[in-house]
N, C-alpha and C positions, 0 to 999 in steps of 0.2 A: 504494500500500500504506500502511496506517496502522500506526504503531508507537508504542511508549513507550520512553523511556530508562530503564534499570533503576536508575540512580543519581540520577535527577532527576525524581521523580514530579510535582514542582510545575510542570514544563514542560508537562504535559498530553499529549494525543495529538498526534502529528505525522504529516504526510503526506510520504512520500519523494518528492523531486523528481528526484534522480538518484543513480546509484551507479557511479562511475568509479574503477577501481583502488583499491578499499577506502575511497574517500572518499565518504561518503554525505551528501548534502545533504537536510536534513529541515526542513520548515516546521512548527514547533510552535505550537499555539494560544496558549500563554502566554509563550513565550520568543522567538518569531520564527524566522528562518532560522538554522540551525546546520549546521556541517560536522562530521560524526562520523567518526573513524577506525575503520572496520569491522574492522580487524585487532586493535584493542584493546577495543572495546565491541560487545557483541552486543545489538542492539536487540530488544525484545520485540514480536512482531507482535500487532496488535489485530484480533480477528475479530468481536467482539460489542460494540456500543456501549451496550448496556443495562445 
């Protein structure tokens, strides 16, 4: 799944690697691999890349 972080648009689009117990590991194009607390941050899904 592709996502964006609502507070970090400069990170670009990220690909979700795993989601275990509200810990979401995402590999962002501009920021690399990040672990997001899904209980605190609602990532925005990306459906259209155009």
